[in-house]
C-alpha positions as CSV (number, residue, x, y, z in Angstrom):
1,X,27.4,-7.9,4.1
2,X,28.1,-11.5,4.7
3,X,29.1,-13.6,1.7
4,X,27.3,-16.6,3.0
5,X,23.7,-16.6,3.6
6,X,21.7,-19.0,5.7
7,X,18.1,-19.7,4.6
8,X,15.5,-17.8,6.5
9,X,13.3,-19.8,8.8
10,X,9.8,-19.1,10.1
11,X,11.4,-17.3,13.1
12,X,13.4,-15.1,10.8
13,X,10.3,-14.1,8.9
14,X,8.5,-13.3,11.9
15,X,11.2,-11.0,12.9
16,X,11.3,-9.4,9.5
17,X,7.6,-9.0,9.6
18,X,7.4,-7.6,13.0
19,X,10.3,-5.1,12.2
20,X,8.1,-3.9,9.2
21,X,5.3,-3.4,11.4
22,X,6.9,-1.8,14.2
23,X,10.5,-0.6,13.4
24,X,11.0,1.0,16.8
25,X,10.4,-2.1,19.0
26,X,13.1,-2.8,21.5
27,X,15.1,-6.2,21.3
28,X,13.4,-7.5,24.4
29,X,9.7,-6.7,22.8
30,X,10.8,-8.1,19.6
31,X,12.0,-11.5,21.4
32,X,8.6,-11.7,23.2
33,X,6.7,-11.3,19.7
34,X,8.7,-14.0,18.2
35,X,9.1,-16.2,21.2
36,X,12.9,-16.2,21.6
37,X,15.2,-15.0,24.5
38,X,16.5,-11.7,24.1
39,X,20.0,-12.8,23.4
40,X,19.0,-15.5,20.8
41,X,16.9,-12.8,19.0
42,X,19.6,-10.1,19.1
43,X,21.9,-12.8,17.4
44,X,19.4,-13.5,14.6
45,X,18.7,-9.7,14.1
46,X,22.4,-9.1,13.9
47,X,22.7,-12.0,11.2
48,X,19.8,-10.8,9.2
49,X,21.4,-7.3,9.1
50,X,25.1,-8.7,8.3
51,X,23.4,-11.1,5.6
52,X,21.6,-7.9,3.9
53,X,18.1,-9.0,4.7
54,X,17.5,-5.8,6.5
55,X,18.7,-2.7,4.3
56,X,18.2,-0.1,7.2
57,X,15.8,1.6,9.6
58,X,14.2,4.9,9.1
59,X,11.2,6.8,10.4
60,X,8.5,7.8,8.1
61,X,7.7,11.5,8.3
62,X,4.3,13.1,7.9
63,X,5.7,15.5,5.4
64,X,2.4,17.4,5.2
65,X,2.9,18.5,8.8
66,X,6.2,19.7,7.9
67,X,5.6,21.5,4.5
68,X,3.3,21.1,1.5
69,X,5.7,19.9,-1.4
70,X,4.5,19.4,-4.9
71,X,5.0,15.8,-5.5
72,X,5.0,14.4,-9.0
73,X,5.5,11.2,-10.7
74,X,7.4,11.5,-14.1
75,X,7.4,8.8,-16.9
76,X,10.6,9.2,-18.9
77,X,10.9,7.7,-22.4
78,X,14.3,7.2,-24.2
79,X,15.3,7.4,-27.9
80,X,17.7,5.0,-27.3
81,X,17.8,1.7,-25.4
82,X,21.6,1.5,-25.3
83,X,22.8,0.5,-21.9
84,X,25.0,3.8,-21.7
85,X,21.7,5.9,-22.1
86,X,20.0,4.1,-19.1
87,X,23.2,4.3,-17.0
88,X,23.6,8.0,-17.6
89,X,19.9,8.7,-16.7
90,X,20.0,6.6,-13.7
91,X,23.2,8.3,-12.3
92,X,21.6,11.7,-13.0
93,X,18.4,10.9,-11.2
94,X,20.4,9.4,-8.1
95,X,22.1,12.6,-7.8
96,X,18.9,14.7,-7.4
97,X,17.8,14.8,-3.7
98,X,14.1,15.7,-4.8
99,X,13.9,12.2,-6.6
100,X,12.7,10.1,-3.9
101,X,12.4,6.8,-6.0
102,X,13.3,5.8,-9.3
103,X,12.3,2.5,-11.4
104,X,13.5,1.1,-14.7
105,X,10.4,-0.4,-16.3
106,X,9.0,-2.1,-19.2
107,X,5.9,-0.9,-21.1
108,X,5.0,2.5,-22.5
109,X,8.0,4.4,-20.8
110,X,11.5,3.4,-19.6
111,X,11.7,5.1,-16.3
112,X,9.3,6.3,-13.4
113,X,10.5,8.6,-11.0
114,X,8.7,10.2,-8.0
115,X,9.9,13.8,-7.0
116,X,9.0,15.9,-4.1
117,X,9.8,19.8,-4.5
118,X,9.1,22.8,-2.6
119,X,7.4,24.2,-5.7
120,X,6.3,23.5,-9.1
121,X,9.1,25.8,-10.7
122,X,11.7,23.6,-8.9
123,X,10.2,20.6,-10.5
124,X,10.2,22.3,-13.9
125,X,13.8,23.1,-13.2
126,X,14.9,19.7,-12.5
127,X,13.2,18.3,-15.6
128,X,14.6,20.9,-18.1
129,X,17.9,20.0,-16.3
130,X,17.3,16.3,-17.1
131,X,16.4,17.0,-20.7
132,X,19.4,19.3,-21.3
133,X,21.9,16.7,-19.5
134,X,20.4,13.6,-21.1
135,X,19.8,14.1,-24.9
136,X,18.5,10.5,-25.2
137,X,15.4,11.7,-23.3
138,X,12.5,11.6,-25.7
139,X,9.5,12.4,-23.6
140,X,8.7,13.3,-19.9
141,X,5.0,12.9,-18.7
142,X,4.3,14.4,-15.5
143,X,1.6,13.3,-13.2
144,X,0.9,15.6,-10.3
145,X,0.0,13.9,-6.9
146,X,-3.2,15.3,-5.9
147,X,-3.7,12.9,-2.9
148,X,-1.8,10.4,-1.3
149,X,-4.2,7.3,-1.0
150,X,-1.9,4.5,0.3
151,X,1.4,4.8,2.1
152,X,3.9,2.0,1.7
153,X,4.2,0.3,4.9
154,X,6.2,-2.8,4.0
155,X,6.0,-5.8,1.9
156,X,3.3,-8.5,2.4
157,X,5.8,-11.3,3.3
158,X,3.1,-13.9,3.9
159,X,1.5,-13.5,0.7
160,X,4.7,-13.0,-1.5
161,X,6.1,-16.2,0.0
162,X,2.8,-18.3,-0.6
163,X,3.2,-20.8,-3.4
164,X,0.8,-20.1,-6.2
165,X,-2.3,-22.4,-6.1
166,X,-2.3,-25.4,-8.5
167,X,-5.3,-25.8,-10.6
């Protein structure tokens, strides 16, 4: 990753938005979408990658066509808020392939972790292992996902960069 990052301009933001919407777009198509030459677009795209604005490219799977995993969201509360307790749990969760996402949060719990497992007994095994390995865990509340109502398709760049209205 580059140590010097140039500020993003409107063309960079259009490139980022287009790639979020259509990740498999060719460089030629991307250049046409943002009104640049192919070589200029490629140079900008490479800079966005080198400077860390793009974290990677991946395909979104239709997991329900592949298998029928049990998906759960676990909220985890700790007895201690010592940095070591957080760090240990973060590393332990990172080592679990079934843990799809993990967040350190404020509020009624300390962590939220989304899991996908082949069956409920595997999920139970994972949470039992967490409890045994992390004695600072006070509580795990499991929310079984019954239906996926909205997919993550990217960040709303335009809305996130719009300054708040002054009243």
